[in-house]
Backbone as CSV, one residue per row, in Angstrom:
resi,resn,N_x,N_y,N_z,CA_x,CA_y,CA_z,C_x,C_y,C_z
1,MET,4.939,-31.715,30.543,4.505,-30.360,30.214,5.484,-29.699,29.230
2,GLU,6.776,-29.903,29.474,7.809,-29.324,28.596,7.668,-29.851,27.166
3,LYS,7.391,-31.136,27.036,7.246,-31.748,25.716,6.030,-31.164,24.985
4,GLN,4.931,-30.960,25.696,3.728,-30.394,25.073,3.979,-28.964,24.589
5,LEU,4.705,-28.207,25.388,5.025,-26.835,25.003,5.908,-26.822,23.757
6,HIS,6.895,-27.700,23.726,7.781,-27.811,22.566,6.988,-28.189,21.308
7,GLU,6.079,-29.153,21.434,5.254,-29.573,20.292,4.356,-28.436,19.815
8,ALA,3.812,-27.669,20.748,2.963,-26.529,20.382,3.767,-25.480,19.620
9,ARG,5.000,-25.232,20.056,5.866,-24.267,19.351,6.153,-24.735,17.931
10,LEU,6.437,-26.022,17.793,6.696,-26.565,16.454,5.469,-26.432,15.558
11,ARG,4.290,-26.704,16.095,3.064,-26.541,15.299,2.887,-25.091,14.872
12,GLY,3.193,-24.163,15.770,3.096,-22.739,15.450,4.054,-22.344,14.342
13,LEU,5.284,-22.844,14.403,6.267,-22.544,13.360,5.853,-23.138,12.016
14,GLU,5.327,-24.356,12.051,4.859,-24.982,10.811,3.710,-24.187,10.206
15,ARG,2.799,-23.729,11.039,1.643,-22.959,10.552,2.101,-21.627,9.961
16,MET,3.071,-20.975,10.607,3.575,-19.701,10.086,4.214,-19.920,8.720
17,THR,4.939,-21.017,8.559,5.549,-21.337,7.271,4.472,-21.534,6.209
18,GLU,3.409,-22.240,6.565,2.297,-22.447,5.629,1.659,-21.125,5.234
19,LEU,1.455,-20.240,6.202,0.838,-18.939,5.920,1.718,-18.098,5.003
20,ARG,3.024,-18.102,5.242,3.933,-17.342,4.380,3.903,-17.865,2.949
21,LYS,3.890,-19.190,2.805,3.854,-19.763,1.458,2.538,-19.446,0.763
22,ALA,1.431,-19.471,1.504,0.127,-19.167,0.921,0.033,-17.701,0.499
23,ALA,0.767,-16.826,1.174,0.703,-15.396,0.886,1.675,-14.977,-0.220
24,GLU,2.515,-15.884,-0.682,3.524,-15.526,-1.688,2.890,-15.069,-2.977
25,PRO,3.485,-14.174,-3.701,4.716,-13.477,-3.354,4.441,-12.380,-2.328
26,VAL,5.435,-12.063,-1.548,5.291,-11.048,-0.510,6.255,-9.902,-0.762
27,LEU,5.969,-8.782,-0.144,6.815,-7.594,-0.243,7.522,-7.376,1.082
28,LYS,8.734,-6.900,1.029,9.458,-6.523,2.238,8.934,-5.172,2.705
29,THR,9.164,-4.863,3.963,8.687,-3.603,4.530,9.153,-2.406,3.705
30,GLY,10.419,-2.407,3.292,10.947,-1.296,2.493,10.219,-1.120,1.176
31,ASP,9.837,-2.238,0.552,9.095,-2.171,-0.714,7.727,-1.531,-0.501
32,VAL,7.080,-1.896,0.596,5.755,-1.332,0.897,5.887,0.159,1.205
33,CYS,6.937,0.526,1.939,7.173,1.946,2.237,7.298,2.750,0.949
34,GLU,8.080,2.219,0.020,8.293,2.915,-1.256,6.998,2.985,-2.057
35,PHE,6.275,1.868,-2.141,5.059,1.823,-2.939,3.983,2.758,-2.394
36,LEU,3.814,2.778,-1.061,2.770,3.607,-0.454,3.266,5.004,-0.084
37,SER,4.553,5.260,-0.295,5.162,6.549,0.070,4.945,6.860,1.553
38,LEU,5.224,5.853,2.379,5.077,5.995,3.824,6.379,5.599,4.498
39,SER,6.590,6.101,5.710,7.789,5.747,6.464,7.639,4.363,7.091
40,ARG,8.768,3.791,7.500,8.736,2.492,8.177,7.916,2.572,9.462
41,GLU,8.037,3.678,10.170,7.281,3.849,11.418,5.781,3.846,11.143
42,THR,5.357,4.512,10.084,3.943,4.516,9.722,3.479,3.112,9.370
43,ILE,4.301,2.374,8.636,3.950,0.995,8.290,3.811,0.175,9.560
44,ARG,4.768,0.310,10.498,4.685,-0.437,11.758,3.399,-0.116,12.510
45,LYS,3.027,1.172,12.547,1.808,1.572,13.250,0.569,0.995,12.570
46,LYS,0.553,1.011,11.233,-0.593,0.470,10.508,-0.709,-1.045,10.711
47,VAL,0.419,-1.732,10.791,0.393,-3.170,11.068,-0.142,-3.398,12.479
48,ALA,0.320,-2.608,13.437,-0.133,-2.751,14.829,-1.633,-2.493,14.952
49,ARG,-2.148,-1.533,14.168,-3.588,-1.210,14.192,-4.402,-2.118,13.286
50,ARG,-3.695,-3.074,12.649,-4.317,-4.026,11.732,-4.938,-3.350,10.509
51,GLN,-4.311,-2.261,10.082,-4.735,-1.583,8.869,-4.004,-2.133,7.653
52,LEU,-2.925,-2.860,7.902,-2.185,-3.569,6.856,-2.001,-5.005,7.305
53,LEU,-2.202,-5.914,6.396,-1.988,-7.326,6.681,-0.503,-7.617,6.557
54,ALA,0.072,-8.204,7.591,1.505,-8.522,7.560,1.774,-9.783,8.356
55,LEU,2.740,-10.536,7.885,3.204,-11.712,8.601,4.551,-11.384,9.217
56,PRO,4.726,-11.657,10.513,6.019,-11.376,11.138,7.139,-12.146,10.447
57,LYS,8.257,-11.493,10.289,9.420,-12.150,9.700,10.629,-11.741,10.529
58,GLY,11.115,-12.653,11.324,12.217,-12.330,12.214,11.752,-11.416,13.330
59,GLU,12.681,-10.706,13.911,12.358,-9.854,15.052,11.928,-8.454,14.630
60,THR,12.350,-8.024,13.443,12.124,-6.620,13.099,11.412,-6.390,11.778
61,GLY,11.090,-7.426,11.048,10.513,-7.204,9.730,9.152,-7.841,9.556
62,TYR,8.522,-7.519,8.447,7.227,-8.065,8.095,7.246,-8.459,6.637
63,SER,6.421,-9.421,6.303,6.189,-9.768,4.909,4.745,-9.400,4.616
64,LEU,4.538,-8.585,3.624,3.198,-8.160,3.278,2.806,-8.780,1.951
65,PRO,1.606,-9.374,1.877,1.168,-9.980,0.619,1.235,-8.975,-0.513
66,SER,1.650,-9.423,-1.687,1.834,-8.504,-2.806,0.518,-7.938,-3.307
67,SER,-0.599,-8.493,-2.869,-1.880,-7.901,-3.257,-1.985,-6.483,-2.723
68,SER,-1.113,-6.139,-1.744,-1.076,-4.766,-1.239,-0.716,-3.792,-2.355
69,ARG,-0.022,-4.286,-3.392,0.351,-3.417,-4.517,-0.874,-2.897,-5.254
70,THR,-1.934,-3.676,-5.277,-3.121,-3.280,-6.017,-4.171,-2.662,-5.103
71,ALA,-3.886,-2.619,-3.816,-4.849,-2.072,-2.857,-4.991,-0.562,-3.051
72,THR,-6.184,-0.092,-2.875,-6.428,1.342,-2.930,-7.250,1.734,-1.706
73,CYS,-7.204,3.003,-1.380,-8.002,3.487,-0.264,-9.461,3.587,-0.693
74,SER,-10.340,3.401,0.278,-11.762,3.584,-0.003,-12.022,5.058,-0.235
75,PRO,-13.016,5.374,-1.065,-13.323,6.780,-1.327,-13.606,7.531,-0.024
76,GLY,-13.041,8.701,0.100,-13.291,9.524,1.262,-12.360,9.268,2.441
77,LEU,-11.525,8.247,2.340,-10.598,7.960,3.424,-9.218,8.494,3.059
78,PRO,-8.503,9.013,4.057,-7.159,9.524,3.776,-6.212,8.387,3.431
79,ARG,-5.187,8.691,2.661,-4.221,7.671,2.234,-3.387,7.165,3.409
80,SER,-3.045,8.005,4.368,-2.207,7.539,5.480,-2.857,7.793,6.812
């Protein structure tokens, strides 16, 4: 059982690496905050609500696909 769990963790790490590479280039949380003029807390909340696509990076950060730079709000929706 321990070996299967270890293998599953390795597969998960490999998949996360693949996803990060596929999403490159990515923006750091601070870059997204600056670009969208939002606080880190707002970014965290939007990631939690799945309003922003983000890949976990470490314990406290996120990598956001750079396509977020060209993203705009839909007409009639508030920016934050």
